[in-house]
N, C-alpha and C positions, 0 to 999 in steps of 0.2 A: 256258193252254198248259202242257204237262207239263214241269217243270224237268228238265234234263239236266245231269249234273255236268260233262261235257266242255265244253259251251258256257258254263256259268257260270264254270268255271275259266278259259276263254279270255278272257272279257270282263274278269274281275277281274285276272288276271295280266298280260295284254297292256295293259290300261288303266294299271296301275301302271308297267309298263315304258315306255310312251309318255310317261307323266307324268314319269318320271325323265329321259327324253331331252329333254323340253321344258325342264326345269330345267338339264340339262347344256348345252343350247344357249344358255340365258340366261347361264350362268356363262362360257361361251366368249365371249359378247358382251362380258362384263366383263373378259376376259383381259388386254387391253392395260393397263388400270388395275391389275389384280391383279398383273401382272408387275412393276410397280414396287415392290410391297410385299415385305418380307423374308419373308413367309409364302407366296410364290408357289408354292413346291414343294408345300406342303400343299394349296393350291388345286388344283394339278394332280392330286394324289392323289385328291381328292374327285371331280373331273370324270372321271378314269379309272375310279374305282369306280362312279360313276353310269352311265357308258357300258357297263361290263361287266355290272352288275346289270340294267340295262335290256335289254341283249342277251339275257340268260338268261331274264328274265321274258317278253319279247315272243316269243322263240323257243318257250318252253314253252307259251305260250298258243296260238300258231299251230299247233303240233303237236297240242295237245289238241283244237283245233277240227276237225281232220281225222277224229277219232274219231266226230264227229257225222254224217259223210257215209256214205251207203250204199256208195259205191265211192271210197274215198280216193285210189286211184291215178289217178282221173280228175279230181282237183281242179284240175289245171292248165287244164282246159278252161273253167273259170269265168272265167279272166282275159280271155277273148276278148270278153266281153259288157260291157265297161266303158262303152260308149255308153249303155246303158239300165239296167244293174244296179248297185245300190249295193254288193252283195256282190262283184262283179267289181272295182269301183273300189277297194274296201277292199283286195282282194288286190294290185292293182297298186300302190297307195300304200304298203302294208306292205313290198313288195319294194323299192320305190324308197327307202324310209326307211332300209333297211340300208346304202345306198351312203354317205351322209354319216356315219352312225353308225359304220360299219366303218372308214372312212378316218380319221375323227377319233380313233377308239380307237387305231389304229395310230400316229398322230401323237402322241397323248397318252402311249402307252407308251414311245415313243422319246424323249420329252421334247424334241421339236423346236420347241415353241412356248411354252415357259415364260417366255421373255423376248424382247423385240424383237431384241436382238443375236443370240440363238441362232437366231431365225427366219431372219435375213438372212445368217447367217455362211456358209452353203453355198448357193450359187446353183443347184446342181443339184437340191436337194430342193424343187423347186417344188410338188410335190403335197402334201408335208407342210406347207409354208408356207401353202398354200391351205387345208388342213384346219384349221390353227390360226388362221385369220382370223375376224374377227367375222361376215363374210358366211356362212361355213360354219356358225357357230353359229346364225345366223338361219335358214338352210336346214333344219338339223336340227329346230329347234323348230317351224318352219312345217310340215314334212312330218309330224311327229308329231301336230300338231293336225289336219291334213287327214285322217290315218288314223283318228283318233278320231272325227272328224266323219262320215266314211264309215261307220264301224262303227255309230254311233248311227242313221244314216239307213237302215240295213238294216231296222231295226225301225220307225222313225218314218214310213217311206213306206208301211207296210201299213195302208191305210184300213179294212179290215174289223176290225182289232183296235183298239178305242177306247183301251185302256190304253197303247198305244204311239203311236198317231197323234195326238199332241198337242204342245203347245209346250214341254213340260217335259223330253222325252226327250233331245234333242240337248244342251241346256245341262247336263243332269244327267250325261251321259257325259263331257263335256269337264271339268266341275268335279270329278267324282269321280276321273277319271284323274289330273288335276293334283294333287288332294288326296292320293291314295294315293301318288303319286310323291314328294310332299313328305315324307310319313311315312318312306318309305324313304331319302330324302336325309338326313333327320335322323339316322336310324340309321347311315348310312354316314359322316356327318360325325363321329360319335363314334368309329367304328371306325378311320377314317383320321386322327383327331385334327386335323382341319382347323380353322383359325382364320379363318372366313369370316363374321364378324359373325352368329353364331347367332341373336341376338334377332330379326333380320329374318326368318329362316326360321321361327322359332317363332311370331312374330306372324302370318306368312302362314298357318301351319297353323291357328291359332285362327280367323282370318278365314274360311278355306276351310271349316272345320268348321261354323261358324255359318251360312255361306251354304248349305252342303250340307244341313244340317238344315232350314232354312227352305224350301229348294227341295223337299225330300221331303215336308214337311208340306203344301205347296201342291199337289203332285202327288197325294197321297193324298186331299186334300179334293176335288180334281177327280174322282178315281176313285170316291168315295163318292156322287157326285151320281147321280140316277136315269139309267139307261142306256136306250137305245132297246130296245123289246120288240117282240113279234110284231105288235101293232096298228100300230106305226110302220113296220115293215118291209113290211107288206102294204098299208097305206093303208086298212084296213077298220075302224079303230078307231071311227069315227063310227057304224057300223052296230050296234055292240054288242060283247060279249065275243068275243075272237078266241082260239081254242085249236086244237090239233091233235086231230083225231078219233081217229087211230091213230098210234102211233109208227112212224117210217120203217123201223126195224129191230127185230128181237126180241133181238139180241145186240149186244155192243159191237163197233164197227168201228174202222178207223184214225182217222176223224175224231173220234169220241167219245173215243178213247183219247188222242190227241195234243192235241186242241184243246178238250176239255171238262174239263180238270183243274179240280177244285174244292177250295177251301180254306175251312174254316169261318171266319166273320167274327171269332169270338172268338179263334181262333188267329192270324188275320192281325193283329189289334190287338196281341196280345202280341209278335209278331215285329216289328211296326213300332216298338214301344217298345224292343225289344232293339236295333234298328238305330240309333235315336236315342241310346241310352245308350252302346253299344259302338262304333258306327261314327263318332260325332261328339262326344258330350259328354265321355267319358273321355279320348280323345286330346287334346281341347282343354284339359281340366283338367291333364293331364300336361304339355302344352306351356307352360301358364301357370305351373305349378310350376317348370319348368326356367328360365323367365324370372326368377322370384324367387330360386330356388336353383340357380345354374348347376352346382353340384357334383352335382345329381341328374339332370342331363341324360343321362348315360350309361345308367343303368338305366331311366330313364323312356322313352327312345326305343325300347327293346326292348318294353316293355309297350305303348307306343302302336302299334307296328307289329302286334304279335300281336292286340291287342284291336280295333284299327281295321280291319285286313284281315278279321278274323272278322265284324265288323259289316257291312262292305261285301259280303262273301260272302252274308250273310243278305239284305241289301238286293237283291242281284241275283237270289237265289232267289225273293224276293217279286215282283220285276219280271216274271218268267215265270209264276209260279204264279197271280198275280191277273189275268192277261190272258186274256180269252175271245174267241174268234173269232166273228164274226157268224153263221157257218154254224150255230152251236149253237142259234139261234132255230128252225131247221128241226126240231130234236129236242125242242123245248119247254123248253129251258134258258134261264136268264136271261143276258143279255149283260153284258159289263163292259168 
C-alpha cells in the first residue's frame, strides 16, 4: 500500500496519546495510595500533564486522519456503521474516550482528588469526586485500550492484505501504543519533577522495548515467508506455469497506484534495522542508563522520545509500504 503521511501521523500520534491515557488511568487507580504520600501533589502534576499531552496527541492524530478522506466533511457518517465496520467502531470509541479523559482532566486541574479528605469535603462536587475515583481511572484505561484495539482491527480484518491479516497486528498496535505512551510519560515525569518511583517506569520501558523488538522480528519473519501467487489464486498451479498473457491496463490506474506500492528488499532491511535500533534499542539503553545514573534521566528522556518516536514512525511507514493487496496478482505482481 502507498504510505500516506496523514494516516501514519494519525496512528503514531494517537497511539502515543492513548498510551498516555492508559498510564494516566493506571496512576489514577493508584491515587488513593499516592494521596497518602507527601509527594501526592507531584503525582497529580504528572497525571494532569499526561492527560493534557494525551489530549493533544489524540486530537492531532484524529484531525490528521481526516486529511486522508476524500470528503472530510462527511466523516461523521462513518459513525453510523459501528455494527459492521471497525473504522466506525474506532470513531465511536475515540469520541467516548474523550468523556472520562476530559472529566478527569478537569478534576485534576481543580485538584479535587489529590487526597481523600479533599474529595469528600464538598458533597456537591459529585462529578469531580467520581472523576477522581479508581473506577474512573479504570474506565479511561479500558476505553483507551478498546480504541487502540479497534484501530488495529481496521487493518487486521482486511483478509486480502496478508501483511495485515495476521496475529501480530493487534498485539503490535497495543504494545507500541503503550510503549510510546511510556516514553512520553518518562519525559513528562522529568518536566513535572514527579517523584513516582521512576525505576518502575524505566523498567517498564525496557521491558516494552524488548517485547516490541521481538514482536517486530516475528512479524517480519512471517512477512518474508513465501506468499500466495497467481497459481494459488487460480488453482491452476498443477497444470503448469500460470502467467498473464497481457497486462489488464497499459497505464497506471488507481489500484496499481494505491495498492501496488513497492519497496526494494534491500531498502526494507535497512529500514527494519533502523526501527530496531532507534525505535527500541536506543530508548531501552537510555532507560537502563537512567536506572544506573538517575541524574541522567532528564536529558535521556528527551533523546528517548525523539529517537523512539522517530523509529516508531519508520516502523509505521514500513507497515504500509510492505503491504500488498491480493488484487495485484491480477496485474502480475507478487503478493505480500
